[in-house]
C-alpha positions as CSV (number, residue, x, y, z in Angstrom):
1,X,37.0,5.2,10.6
2,X,40.1,3.2,9.8
3,X,41.6,1.4,12.8
4,X,44.7,-0.2,11.4
5,X,45.8,1.8,8.4
6,X,46.3,5.3,7.2
7,X,48.1,7.3,4.6
8,X,51.9,7.1,4.7
9,X,54.8,9.2,3.7
10,X,57.3,7.5,1.5
11,X,60.9,8.5,2.4
12,X,63.4,7.7,-0.3
13,X,66.8,7.2,1.4
14,X,68.5,9.8,-0.8
15,X,66.7,12.6,1.2
16,X,63.8,12.8,-1.2
17,X,60.2,12.8,0.2
18,X,57.2,11.8,-1.8
19,X,53.6,12.3,-0.7
20,X,51.0,10.5,-2.8
21,X,47.4,11.5,-3.1
22,X,45.0,9.1,-4.9
23,X,42.4,11.1,-7.0
24,X,38.9,9.8,-7.2
25,X,38.0,7.8,-10.2
26,X,34.3,7.7,-9.6
27,X,33.7,11.2,-11.1
28,X,34.9,10.0,-14.5
29,X,33.3,6.5,-14.4
30,X,29.9,5.5,-15.5
31,X,26.8,5.6,-13.3
32,X,26.9,1.8,-13.1
33,X,30.5,1.9,-11.8
34,X,29.5,4.5,-9.2
35,X,26.6,2.4,-8.0
36,X,28.7,-0.7,-7.9
37,X,31.3,1.0,-5.7
38,X,28.7,2.5,-3.4
39,X,27.1,-0.9,-3.0
40,X,30.4,-2.6,-2.2
41,X,31.8,-0.2,0.3
42,X,29.9,3.1,0.3
43,X,32.2,6.1,0.7
44,X,35.0,3.8,1.9
45,X,36.0,0.4,3.0
46,X,34.0,-1.3,5.8
47,X,37.0,-2.2,8.1
48,X,35.1,-5.1,9.6
49,X,37.3,-8.1,10.3
50,X,34.3,-10.3,10.5
51,X,33.3,-9.6,6.9
52,X,34.9,-11.8,4.3
53,X,35.2,-9.7,1.1
54,X,33.7,-11.3,-2.0
55,X,35.5,-12.1,-5.3
56,X,36.4,-9.0,-7.1
57,X,35.4,-6.6,-4.4
58,X,38.8,-5.4,-3.2
59,X,40.9,-6.1,-6.3
60,X,40.4,-7.5,-9.8
61,X,42.6,-9.4,-12.2
62,X,42.5,-7.4,-15.5
63,X,44.4,-9.9,-17.6
64,X,47.7,-11.4,-18.3
65,X,50.7,-10.2,-20.3
66,X,53.0,-12.7,-22.0
67,X,56.6,-11.7,-22.8
68,X,60.2,-11.9,-21.9
69,X,61.4,-9.0,-19.7
70,X,63.9,-10.8,-17.5
71,X,66.8,-8.8,-19.0
72,X,64.9,-5.5,-18.5
73,X,64.2,-6.5,-14.9
74,X,67.9,-7.3,-14.2
75,X,69.1,-4.1,-15.8
76,X,66.6,-1.9,-13.9
77,X,67.4,-3.6,-10.6
78,X,71.0,-2.5,-10.9
79,X,69.9,1.1,-10.2
80,X,67.4,0.5,-7.3
81,X,66.9,3.0,-4.6
82,X,65.9,1.7,-1.1
83,X,62.8,3.4,0.4
84,X,61.0,3.1,3.7
85,X,57.6,4.1,5.0
86,X,57.8,5.9,8.4
87,X,54.9,3.9,9.8
88,X,56.7,2.8,13.0
89,X,59.9,3.4,14.9
90,X,61.7,0.2,13.8
91,X,60.0,-0.1,10.4
92,X,60.5,-3.3,8.2
93,X,58.6,-1.5,5.4
94,X,61.5,-1.5,3.0
95,X,61.0,-1.5,-0.8
96,X,63.6,-1.1,-3.5
97,X,62.5,1.2,-6.4
98,X,63.8,1.4,-10.0
99,X,62.5,3.6,-12.7
100,X,62.0,2.4,-16.3
101,X,64.2,3.8,-19.0
102,X,65.4,3.3,-22.6
103,X,67.1,0.1,-21.4
104,X,63.8,-1.5,-20.4
105,X,62.0,-1.7,-23.8
106,X,59.8,-4.7,-23.0
107,X,58.6,-3.2,-19.7
108,X,57.9,0.0,-21.5
109,X,55.6,-1.9,-23.9
110,X,53.7,-3.2,-20.9
111,X,53.0,0.4,-19.8
112,X,51.7,1.2,-23.3
113,X,49.0,-1.5,-23.0
114,X,46.9,0.6,-20.6
115,X,46.4,3.6,-22.9
116,X,47.0,6.3,-20.3
117,X,46.8,9.8,-21.5
118,X,49.8,10.5,-19.4
119,X,52.0,8.2,-17.3
120,X,52.9,9.8,-14.0
121,X,55.0,7.0,-12.5
122,X,56.1,3.7,-13.8
123,X,58.6,1.9,-11.6
124,X,59.7,-1.5,-10.4
125,X,59.1,-2.3,-6.7
126,X,61.3,-5.1,-5.4
127,X,60.6,-6.5,-2.0
128,X,63.4,-8.6,-0.5
129,X,63.0,-11.6,1.8
130,X,61.9,-10.6,5.3
131,X,60.4,-7.3,4.3
132,X,56.8,-6.1,4.4
133,X,54.7,-3.0,3.8
134,X,52.3,-2.5,6.6
135,X,48.5,-2.0,5.9
136,X,47.9,1.4,4.5
137,X,46.0,3.6,2.0
138,X,47.8,5.3,-0.9
139,X,48.1,9.1,-0.9
140,X,49.1,10.6,-4.2
141,X,49.7,14.2,-3.0
142,X,52.6,14.5,-5.5
143,X,50.0,14.8,-8.3
144,X,47.3,16.9,-6.6
145,X,48.0,19.9,-8.9
146,X,46.5,17.9,-11.8
147,X,42.8,17.6,-12.3
148,X,43.2,14.4,-14.3
149,X,41.7,11.2,-12.9
150,X,44.3,8.7,-12.0
151,X,44.6,5.0,-11.2
152,X,47.4,2.6,-10.3
153,X,47.9,-0.8,-11.9
154,X,50.2,-3.6,-10.7
155,X,51.9,-6.2,-13.0
156,X,53.6,-9.2,-11.4
157,X,57.0,-9.6,-13.1
158,X,57.8,-13.0,-11.6
159,X,55.8,-16.1,-10.6
160,X,54.6,-16.3,-7.0
161,X,56.9,-18.1,-4.5
162,X,55.6,-19.7,-1.2
163,X,55.8,-17.1,1.6
164,X,54.9,-14.1,-0.6
165,X,51.5,-12.4,-0.3
166,X,49.5,-9.3,-0.7
167,X,46.3,-8.3,1.2
168,X,43.5,-6.1,-0.2
169,X,40.9,-5.4,2.4
170,X,40.3,-8.7,4.1
171,X,41.3,-10.8,1.0
172,X,44.8,-12.4,0.8
173,X,46.3,-12.7,-2.7
174,X,48.9,-15.3,-3.5
175,X,49.7,-17.9,-6.2
176,X,50.0,-15.1,-8.9
177,X,51.6,-15.8,-12.2
178,X,54.2,-13.8,-14.1
179,X,52.4,-11.2,-16.2
180,X,49.2,-11.1,-14.2
181,X,47.7,-7.6,-13.9
182,X,45.9,-6.4,-10.8
183,X,43.7,-3.3,-10.3
184,X,42.5,-2.0,-6.9
185,X,41.0,1.3,-5.7
186,X,44.1,2.1,-3.7
187,X,42.7,5.2,-2.2
188,X,39.9,3.3,-0.5
189,X,41.0,-0.3,-0.1
190,X,43.6,-0.9,2.6
191,X,46.4,-3.0,1.3
192,X,49.7,-4.6,2.5
193,X,52.4,-6.9,1.2
194,X,54.9,-9.3,2.7
195,X,57.7,-11.5,1.6
196,X,58.5,-14.5,3.8
197,X,60.0,-16.4,1.0
198,X,63.7,-17.0,0.2
199,X,63.7,-14.9,-3.0
200,X,62.9,-11.2,-3.9
201,X,59.5,-10.3,-5.4
202,X,59.3,-7.7,-8.1
203,X,56.2,-5.9,-9.5
204,X,55.7,-3.1,-12.0
205,X,53.6,-0.3,-10.5
206,X,52.1,2.1,-13.1
207,X,50.2,5.3,-12.1
208,X,48.6,7.2,-14.9
209,X,45.9,9.5,-16.0
210,X,43.0,7.5,-17.5
211,X,41.6,7.7,-21.0
212,X,38.4,6.2,-22.4
213,X,40.4,3.2,-23.5
214,X,41.7,2.8,-19.9
215,X,38.2,2.8,-18.5
216,X,37.2,0.1,-21.0
217,X,40.1,-2.1,-19.8
218,X,38.9,-1.6,-16.2
219,X,35.3,-2.4,-17.1
220,X,35.9,-5.4,-19.4
221,X,39.4,-6.6,-18.7
222,X,41.7,-7.4,-21.7
223,X,42.4,-11.1,-21.5
224,X,45.8,-12.2,-22.6
225,X,48.2,-9.9,-24.5
226,X,51.7,-10.7,-25.9
227,X,54.4,-8.1,-26.1
């Protein structure tokens, strides 16, 4: 059983409550993908601090996107909404959210790369210096009425700065590059983020219903794509 993480309720500070439930991708994946996951962590993550996760076991780099979206990011960040996770009494788990729109055309092109049959959520998550998101599992209960299989993909919108990090299972991720794309099984792999740098860190988080083309991207990656 998990010792240090659990599902969380995201409370947007404009009195909106979102509960997320991550649907299982295994049922729509190939037999090989099912066997791979079972071999890695069975029905769930091992939660053993003495086990060092191997390369690609808790997250994978799917590729890199090259383009200029600095103006899109600036425009979107003018309408951010602060949100916190109620994980502890004095929670530092503060993230600023901004939805994409017609004024973010280059970021919209990024979303199109992954060939989702339906995009459920695509937003920018900005973490300011001193903030963190405590170790947790995602819970996409907001989408539970749909039988579609869903995944989440992260795109780094800026280069890594010293002091910034993410953790997937027992693996720490840093030194990322602008445009790098990350996939993890967020329903099973505990993850956290922190920003101990002097600058904000922005990522694009995309949650969508998968297509055959999406599964091919997950299986074979997509290399480098220019938008």
